[in-house]
N, C-alpha and C positions, 0 to 999 in steps of 0.2 A: 871783487872790485869795490873799492870804497865809493861812497856817494859822491857824485860830482857836484862841486859847488864853485861859485865864482869868487875870485880873489880881488881883482881890480876891474873897474868898469869906467871907461871914459870915451869921449868922442874922438874920432881920428881926423887928421887933416885931409884936405882935398888931395894932396899929393899921395898920401898913404892910401886913400880910397881908390885913386886911379891905378896905383900899383896892385891893389887887391883885385880890382875888376880886370886888370890885364892878366893876372894869374888865373882868374876864373874863366876868362875868355880862352885861354890856352887849353883849359880842360873841356869846356862845353861849347865853345864857339860863339856864334851870334846870340845864342840864348842867354848869355851873360847879361844882356841888356834888360832882361826881366827883373834882375835884382838891383838895378841902379836906383839910388836914392840920395837925397841931400843929407839925410840924417843916418849916419853909420857910426855905431859904437863898437868898441872891442871889449870883450869880456874874457879876461884871462882866467883859466880854470886850474884846479888842482890835478887835472888828469893829463897834462902834457900837450894840450892843444888849446887854441883860442877859438872862441865863438864870436862871430860878427853879428850884432843886432842891427837889423835894418828896420827902421820905424818901430823900435822896441821889441822886435821879435827875433829869436835866434834862427837866422836863415842861412848863414854860411859858417863853415868850420875850416880852420887852417891847421894842418898837421905839421907844418914846417916844410914838407916836401910838395904839397899840393893844397889847393883851395877847392872846396866842393860844397854844394848845398847840403843842409841838414834835411832830415825827413820833413820837418815843419816847413822848410823852404820849398821842398818839392811838392808838398800838398798845396801850398799857396801859388806856386809858379811852376806847373809841370812843363817839362821840355822833353823832346824826343831823343836827345843824344845820350850815349853811354848807358844803354838800357838792356837789361836781361829780363826776359819774360819767363815766369815759372807757371806751371799748371796748378790747378786747384788742389791737387793732392799734396803739393809741397807747402802750401800756405800755412797750415798749422805749425809746421816745423820752423819755417822762416820767421814767423812772428814770435817765436820763442828763442830766437837767436842762433838757430842752426846754420852751418855753412851750406852753401848751395852746391848740390850734387848734380852731375850731368843728367841722370834720368828725369829730373824734374824740370829741366830747361826746355822751353818751347821754341824760343827765338832769341837772337842776339843781334844788336846793331853792329854794323861793320867797323865803327870807331872804337870798339872795346879793345884795350891794349893790356898786356900783362903788366902787373904792378901798378896799375892806375885805378882810381875809384870808379865804381859803377853803381847804378841804381837798380834795385831788384823790384820788379812790379808784377802784380798778378794779371793773368790773361783776360779775365772777364771784363773788368772795369778799368784796368790800367793804373790802379792806385799803387803808389810806392809802399813797399813793405819793409825794406831794409836797404842799407848801404854796405858795400863791401869792396874788397880789392880783388880784381880779376887775377887769376893765376895763369891764364893763357890768353893769347890774342884771339880775336873773334873766329878766324878760320880754324885755328887749332882746336878751340873749344868745341865748335860744332862737329869737328872730325872725330872727337873722342866719343866713347860709348859709356864710360863709367868713371867714377872718381869725383874728387872735390874740384870744383871749378872756380868758386868764389869764396874768399875768407870774409865772413861777415864781421863788421865792427860797430854797426849802429842799426838798431831795429826798434819797431814800435814798442813802447813800454819799458825800454831800458833806462839806465841812469841818465844818459844824454837827453832822452825824450823828456824826462822829468827833472831836468836841471833847474836848480833854484838860483835866482839872481835878484 
């Protein structure tokens, strides 16, 4: 994957910001209020998604299908929704970009849905390690005993983590 760089950066209107936060609210519920700010900028990237800079920090990403916080946003504003907890044995693999396999999963929140973004956190401190798309709903995911459960798209140290703007 080529290095992710910003193409255009500009402030968005209040009506665009309210639509953005409505989309975020659809994904994470009331926790979307953590990301509200008067200063919201959009950074269009060369990677097919847009980053939203809240107070000059890349805290939200828009794939076109959904809006979800970036890892930087999760570190600054942790929230309990859409969470998959992995054990300490899975941590080295997750921080290197590996997909999440069923044996490493400790718990899953009930709001995890197939095809929707989720946060992957470690069990000891609850720190976010990666973002991914769930391949199964929460009930189906916990019922399985093996296989890939989450397709990772953003992890600590990747190109999105180190994006230049």
